[in-house]
Structure formats: C-alpha cells, structure tokens
N, C-alpha and C positions, 0 to 999 in steps of 0.2 A: 668961974675963975679958976677952978681946979683944972679944967681942960687946957687952959693957956699955959699953966705951969708944967703939965706933963708932956705937952707937945714939943717942948724944947729939949727934952731929955734925949741924950744920945744913947743908942742901943749898944750894948756890949755883947761880946761873943757868947756870954752865958745866956742871952735871950733867945738864941737860935736853937730850936729843937731839931732833932734828927730828921723829921719829916720835912721841915722847911729846907734844911741843907740839901736833902736828896732831891727835892723839887727844883731847887735852883740848879743843881748839878745836871739834872735831867734836861732842863731847857738849854743849858749851855752846850751839853754834849750832842743834843739833837740839832744844834745849829740855829735855834730860834733866836738866840742872842749871844753876844760875846760876854766874857766874864766882866768886862768893864761896864757893859750895859746892865748886866745883872746887879752890879754894885749900885748903880744909880737908880734903877727901877725899884729895888727892894730896900734902899737906904742903908746899905752895908758900908760901915765906916772904913774899915781897914783896906789898904791897897791890895794886899795879897790874901785876904781872907778867903775869897772864892777860889783862888788858885790852890790854897792849902786844902780846901774841901775837895777839889777835883782830884788832887793827888791822893788824898786819904780814902775817899769814898767813890771816886769815879771809875768808869769802866775802860777808859782810854789807856794806852801804853805810854807811860811817862818816861821810858828809858831814853827817848829822843824828844824832849820837850820843845826844842827849837823848831822842829818841823811842824809841830802842832799849831803854834801861834805865830810863827814867822813865815808863813807861806807867802808866795809871791802874789797870789790873787787875794782880793778882799772878799771873795764870795763865801757865803755860808754854804754848808752842805746842801741845804734845801735849794739854794739858788743854782748850785752846780748841777743838781739833779734835773731841775727845770731846763737849764741850758743844754744838757746832754740829751734830754728827751726831745727838745726842739731840733737839735742837730740830727738825731736819729730819724725823726719824721722827714726832715729835709733830704737825708740820704735815701730813704725809702722812696720818696717822690722822684728823686734823680734816677734811681735804679729803674723805676717803672717807666720813666720817660725814655731812658736808653734802651730798655727791652722793647718798647713800642717802636722806636726808631729802627731797631734791628729787624723786627717783624715786618715793618713796612718795606724795608730794603729787600728782604728775602722775597716778599710777595710781588712787589712791583718790578724789581730788576733781576730777579732770579739768582741773587747772591746766596751764598751759604756761609754766613759769618759765624754762626754757632757751630761748634763741633758736635757731630752726631756720635753718641756713645753706643757701642753695641752691648746688648744684654749679656752676652757670653764672652769671656776672655778667649783670645785665640790660643790654639794649642801649639802653635809654632808656625814658622814660615813654610811656604811651599817648597823652597829649595832644600830644606832639611829632609823633607819626606821623600824626595826623588832619589 
C-alpha cells in the first residue's frame, strides 16, 4: 500500500541531483532527444526546467537561442550526420561513374577531356626569349 501512495507524488526540482541534470543535458545536446522528449521520458514536471538546465550547465551557445530550437528542419544532429554521410557516399559514387565515363571516352574515341598538368611550371613564353 505504501508503493501506491508514493507513486502519485510529483517530483520537485529539489529531487534532481547534478548527475541527473548533466545526463539529461548531455542527451539533449547530443541530439538523442529534444528537451520536450526529455521532460516526458524522465517525468520532469516544469515546462522550462530542462531549458533552464541547458542554459546553466550546457555547452551550447545560448546567445542566439532561436536558432537552436527554431530550425527549419526537424532533424536531430544524428539524423543530419546520417543524411550527410549518405549524400557523401552518393557523390563519391557519382564521381567514380563520371571518371569512368571520361576514361572510356579517352580510350575508345581518343578524346582528351582531362587536362594534363606538367610537373614543372613554364619559365616563360618562347616569344620573350627571342
């Protein structure tokens, strides 16, 4: 019966120790969850409690807070990294395909699409030396 009584008690800010606050801040700053998700996952009552912790103890620059939480995309930093890694892999594949096409064109049709760079810079034009 004692468990039923204590389960309904709301947590107050005094219940949160520094280690807990820093753990929540870390997860939010890494992009694992938003501050609103942290509030619901950890049962934090106050609407701005996590934001206050972020401002006090976090590592982000809060001089421009609107840019941090009002971004146009809803992607977390982890999702952005995954998307950019995929885009990079796609561009590498595209680059490889284009280089292969240039090599085939050079070999089969005798074209010289790529510029040939000389190992030494020229010392001047022939007209200047005459």
